[in-house]
C-alpha positions as CSV (number, residue, x, y, z in Angstrom):
1,M,-274.7,245.1,183.5
2,K,-277.0,243.1,181.2
3,K,-277.4,246.1,178.9
4,T,-273.7,246.0,178.3
5,Y,-273.8,242.4,177.0
6,K,-276.7,243.3,174.7
7,Y,-274.7,246.2,173.3
8,I,-271.7,244.1,172.5
9,A,-273.8,241.4,171.0
10,I,-275.2,243.8,168.6
11,L,-271.8,245.3,168.0
12,L,-270.4,241.9,167.0
13,C,-273.4,241.1,164.9
14,C,-274.2,244.3,163.0
15,I,-271.1,246.4,162.9
16,G,-270.9,248.3,159.6
17,S,-268.5,248.5,156.7
18,I,-265.1,250.1,156.7
19,Q,-264.6,253.8,155.8
20,Q,-261.4,255.4,154.6
21,S,-259.2,257.1,157.2
22,N,-255.7,258.4,156.7
23,A,-254.8,257.5,160.3
24,Q,-255.1,253.8,159.7
25,N,-252.3,251.4,158.8
26,T,-252.8,249.6,155.4
27,N,-251.5,246.4,156.9
28,V,-254.2,246.4,159.6
29,K,-256.9,246.9,157.0
30,N,-255.5,244.0,155.0
31,L,-255.5,241.9,158.1
32,F,-259.2,242.7,158.8
33,K,-260.1,241.9,155.2
34,K,-258.4,238.5,155.6
35,V,-260.4,237.8,158.7
36,A,-263.7,238.8,157.0
37,Q,-262.8,236.7,154.0
38,S,-262.1,233.7,156.2
39,Y,-265.6,233.8,157.6
40,N,-267.2,234.7,154.3
41,D,-265.6,231.7,152.6
42,K,-267.3,229.3,155.0
43,K,-270.8,228.3,154.1
44,Q,-271.5,226.9,157.5
45,Y,-270.1,227.4,161.0
46,Q,-271.1,227.7,164.6
47,I,-269.3,229.8,167.2
48,D,-270.0,229.3,170.9
49,V,-269.4,232.6,172.7
50,T,-268.7,233.4,176.3
51,Y,-269.1,236.9,177.6
52,N,-267.2,237.6,180.8
53,M,-267.4,240.9,182.7
54,H,-264.3,241.7,184.7
55,R,-264.0,244.4,187.4
56,G,-260.8,246.4,186.9
57,L,-258.6,246.9,183.8
58,T,-256.4,243.9,184.9
59,G,-257.0,240.7,186.9
60,N,-259.2,237.7,186.4
61,T,-262.2,238.5,188.7
62,I,-265.4,237.8,186.8
63,T,-268.5,239.6,188.0
64,E,-270.9,238.3,185.4
65,S,-270.8,235.6,182.7
66,Y,-273.2,234.8,179.8
67,Q,-273.2,232.3,177.0
68,G,-274.2,233.1,173.4
69,K,-274.0,231.6,169.9
70,M,-273.4,232.6,166.4
71,V,-274.5,230.5,163.5
72,K,-274.0,230.7,159.7
73,N,-275.8,228.1,157.5
74,N,-275.6,229.2,153.9
75,D,-278.1,232.1,153.5
76,F,-279.2,231.9,157.1
77,S,-277.4,233.5,160.1
78,Q,-278.3,233.7,163.8
79,M,-276.9,235.5,166.8
80,M,-278.1,234.5,170.3
81,V,-277.3,236.1,173.7
82,L,-279.2,236.9,176.9
83,N,-282.5,235.3,175.8
84,S,-282.5,237.4,172.7
85,E,-281.7,236.4,169.1
86,I,-281.3,238.0,165.7
87,L,-282.1,235.8,162.7
88,Q,-281.2,236.8,159.2
89,F,-283.0,235.1,156.3
90,P,-282.8,235.8,152.6
91,E,-286.2,237.5,152.8
92,G,-285.6,239.5,155.9
93,Q,-284.4,239.9,159.5
94,L,-286.2,238.9,162.7
95,N,-285.2,240.2,166.1
96,I,-286.8,238.3,169.0
97,D,-286.6,239.2,172.7
98,H,-287.9,236.1,174.6
99,T,-287.9,237.9,178.0
100,A,-290.1,240.8,176.8
101,K,-291.9,238.5,174.4
102,T,-291.5,240.9,171.5
103,A,-290.4,240.4,167.9
104,I,-289.4,242.9,165.1
105,Y,-289.5,242.0,161.5
106,V,-287.5,243.9,158.9
107,D,-287.7,243.2,155.2
108,S,-284.1,243.0,154.0
109,K,-284.4,241.0,150.9
110,G,-281.1,241.0,149.0
111,S,-278.9,241.4,152.0
112,S,-276.3,238.7,152.8
113,P,-275.7,236.9,156.2
114,K,-272.0,237.4,155.7
115,N,-272.5,241.1,156.5
116,Q,-274.1,240.3,159.8
117,L,-271.5,238.2,161.6
118,L,-268.0,239.2,162.7
119,D,-267.3,242.1,160.4
120,I,-264.7,243.9,162.4
121,S,-263.6,246.4,159.8
122,S,-265.5,249.4,161.4
123,F,-263.4,249.2,164.5
124,L,-260.9,251.3,162.5
125,D,-263.4,254.1,162.3
126,F,-263.3,254.5,166.1
127,Y,-259.7,253.8,167.0
128,D,-256.8,256.0,165.7
129,E,-253.9,254.1,167.3
130,V,-253.5,250.5,166.2
131,K,-250.7,248.1,166.9
132,V,-250.3,244.4,165.8
133,T,-247.9,242.0,167.5
134,E,-247.6,238.2,167.4
135,K,-247.4,235.7,170.2
136,N,-247.5,231.9,169.9
137,G,-249.2,231.9,166.5
138,V,-251.8,234.5,167.6
139,L,-251.9,238.0,166.1
140,V,-252.7,240.5,168.9
141,C,-254.3,243.7,167.5
142,E,-254.5,246.5,170.1
143,M,-256.7,249.5,169.2
144,V,-256.8,252.7,171.3
145,S,-259.1,255.7,170.8
146,T,-257.5,259.0,171.7
147,K,-260.6,261.0,170.8
148,P,-263.7,260.8,173.0
149,D,-266.8,259.6,171.2
150,I,-270.2,259.4,173.0
151,Q,-271.2,256.6,170.6
152,N,-268.3,254.4,171.6
153,Q,-268.0,253.4,175.3
154,Y,-264.8,251.4,174.8
155,G,-261.5,253.3,175.0
156,K,-259.4,250.3,174.0
157,V,-260.1,247.0,172.2
158,I,-257.8,244.0,171.8
159,L,-258.4,241.3,169.2
160,Y,-256.7,237.9,169.3
161,I,-256.6,236.4,165.8
162,N,-255.4,232.9,164.9
163,K,-252.6,233.6,162.4
164,E,-253.1,230.4,160.5
165,K,-256.9,230.4,160.1
166,Y,-257.6,234.1,160.5
167,L,-260.3,233.4,163.0
168,I,-261.0,235.5,166.0
169,E,-260.3,233.6,169.3
170,K,-260.9,236.4,171.8
171,Q,-261.8,240.1,172.2
172,E,-261.1,242.4,175.2
173,L,-263.1,245.6,175.4
174,F,-262.0,248.2,178.0
175,F,-264.6,250.7,179.2
176,S,-263.4,254.3,178.9
177,T,-265.5,255.5,181.9
178,L,-266.4,254.2,185.3
179,I,-269.3,251.8,185.4
180,P,-271.4,250.4,188.3
181,F,-270.6,247.1,190.0
182,V,-272.9,245.5,192.6
183,E,-271.1,244.7,195.9
184,G,-273.5,243.3,198.5
185,N,-276.4,245.8,198.7
186,T,-274.5,248.7,197.2
187,K,-273.2,249.8,193.9
188,K,-269.6,250.9,193.4
189,M,-268.1,252.6,190.4
190,D,-265.0,251.1,188.8
191,Y,-263.4,250.5,185.5
192,G,-264.3,247.3,183.8
193,R,-263.6,245.2,180.7
194,L,-265.6,242.8,178.7
195,V,-263.8,239.6,177.6
196,V,-265.4,237.7,174.8
197,H,-264.2,234.1,174.1
198,L,-265.1,232.5,170.7
199,K,-265.0,228.7,170.2
200,H,-265.5,227.6,166.6
201,R,-267.0,224.3,165.8
202,E,-269.3,222.3,163.5
203,L,-273.0,223.1,163.3
204,E,-275.3,221.3,165.7
205,S,-277.7,220.8,162.8
206,S,-277.1,220.9,159.1
207,A,-280.8,221.9,158.4
208,A,-281.2,225.7,158.3
209,P,-284.3,227.3,159.7
210,V,-286.6,229.0,157.3
211,L,-288.6,232.2,157.8
212,K,-292.0,230.5,157.7
213,D,-291.0,228.6,160.9
214,Y,-291.3,232.0,162.7
215,I,-293.7,234.2,160.8
216,N,-296.5,234.0,158.3
217,V,-296.2,236.5,155.5
218,L,-299.4,237.1,153.5
219,S,-298.2,240.5,152.3
220,K,-295.9,243.3,153.5
221,Q,-298.8,244.7,155.5
222,N,-300.1,241.4,156.8
223,I,-297.6,239.5,158.8
224,T,-298.3,237.3,161.8
225,L,-296.1,235.2,164.2
226,A,-296.1,231.4,164.0
227,E,-298.1,229.5,166.6
228,Q,-295.1,228.7,168.7
229,Y,-294.8,232.5,169.4
230,K,-298.3,233.0,170.5
231,G,-298.4,235.7,173.1
232,Y,-295.5,237.7,171.6
233,H,-296.0,241.2,170.2
234,L,-294.8,241.6,166.6
235,T,-293.7,244.9,165.2
236,N,-293.7,244.9,161.4
237,Q,-291.1,247.2,159.8
238,A,-291.4,245.7,156.4
239,H,-293.6,248.4,155.0
């Protein structure tokens, strides 16, 4: 199931901007805008993320669990999970897979880190039934897709949003099809759900990394990795 976790990490990190849809409730759009604004207004933050895979659509049985981290430090942002990380600098973006020892550099000068972390607005492009309720100071936003989409493997998503701070505390993502679970030496197909817990706290370090800590840019055509990444293969997509 490791590919599942990589998928949701990228979904959380790189989900796109909202598109207009007559099926969506204006109040929900406004709620998502408040959530985005809450994160955008913060110059610095760190979020410790726990990804738990549950077998079955209900119950608390965890089959796999992984830790991750999201960081915003002014113009720098970072997403880490499963020995991979996505780093956004003012000059560009660097994706590093420490297991495969590969790195991809993309020149994205002019983009903003605020567009890379926890932009949930595009959920509304995939889910045509949305309901928001409140419980103990938490807004529970349940989104269901009634139209199959091969690009979206989650039939239902539930967001838990702190009503006072407009910060996301938890996400539940329900797979729309059967997925394999390992039981002993065999694989069994079952429904599953991915539960993502987010814990917000202060940065571990106030000093933001800079691009030259990772790569040496002589020109768009001539880019090499820093000494600490010797042995990694770099793909340069800046030209």
